[in-house]
C-alpha positions in Angstrom: 0.0 0.0 0.0 2.9 2.4 0.8 4.5 1.7 -2.6 1.2 2.4 -4.3 0.8 5.7 -2.4 4.3 6.6 -3.4 3.5 5.9 -7.0 0.4 8.1 -7.1 1.7 10.9 -4.9 5.3 11.2 -6.0 5.5 9.7 -9.5 2.1 10.6 -10.8 2.0 13.9 -8.9 -1.6 13.3 -7.6 -2.8 15.4 -4.7 -3.0 13.6 -1.4 -6.7 13.3 -1.5 -6.7 12.2 -5.1 -4.1 9.5 -4.4 -6.2 8.2 -1.5 -9.3 8.2 -3.8 -7.5 6.3 -6.5 -6.3 3.7 -4.0 -9.9 3.4 -2.6 -11.1 2.4 -6.1 -8.2 0.1 -6.8 -8.0 -1.7 -3.4 -11.7 -1.6 -2.3 -10.7 -0.2 1.1 -12.0 3.0 2.7 -9.9 6.2 2.5 -9.8 6.3 6.2 -8.4 2.8 6.5 -5.7 3.7 3.8 -4.7 6.8 5.7 -4.5 4.8 9.0 -2.3 2.2 7.3 0.0 4.8 5.8 0.3 6.5 9.2 1.2 3.2 10.8 3.8 2.5 8.1 5.2 6.0 8.1 8.8 4.8 8.4 8.4 2.6 5.4 7.0 5.4 3.4 9.9 7.7 4.4 12.3 4.9 3.3 10.5 4.5 0.0 10.7 8.2 -0.6 14.4 8.3 0.2 15.2 5.5 -2.2 12.9 6.9 -4.9 12.2 3.7 -6.9 11.4 4.2 -10.6 8.4 2.9 -12.5 10.6 0.0 -13.7 11.7 -0.9 -10.2 8.1 -0.8 -8.9 7.0 -3.0 -11.8 9.7 -5.6 -11.0 8.8 -5.6 -7.3 5.0 -5.7 -7.7 4.2 -7.0 -11.3 0.5 -7.4 -10.5 -0.1 -3.6 -10.4 -0.2 -1.3 -13.5 2.7 1.1 -13.0 2.4 3.0 -16.3 
C-alpha cells in the first residue's frame, strides 16, 4: 500500500486526497483505512521516498499492479 501511495503521490503527482481516492477504487478499502495504514507505516513510506524507486523498479517488485 505504501508503494502504491508513493506511485500516485510522488511519481504521478496526484494530490494527497486524489491519491487516496484512486487507491480506494483500486484496493476496495476506505480512504480512512488507507490513511491509517499509511500512518502506521510512516517509516516505510519515508524509506521508499528516500530510495525513490522508478516505475521500472516498482513493476519488478509488484508486477500485478499497473505502473504505467
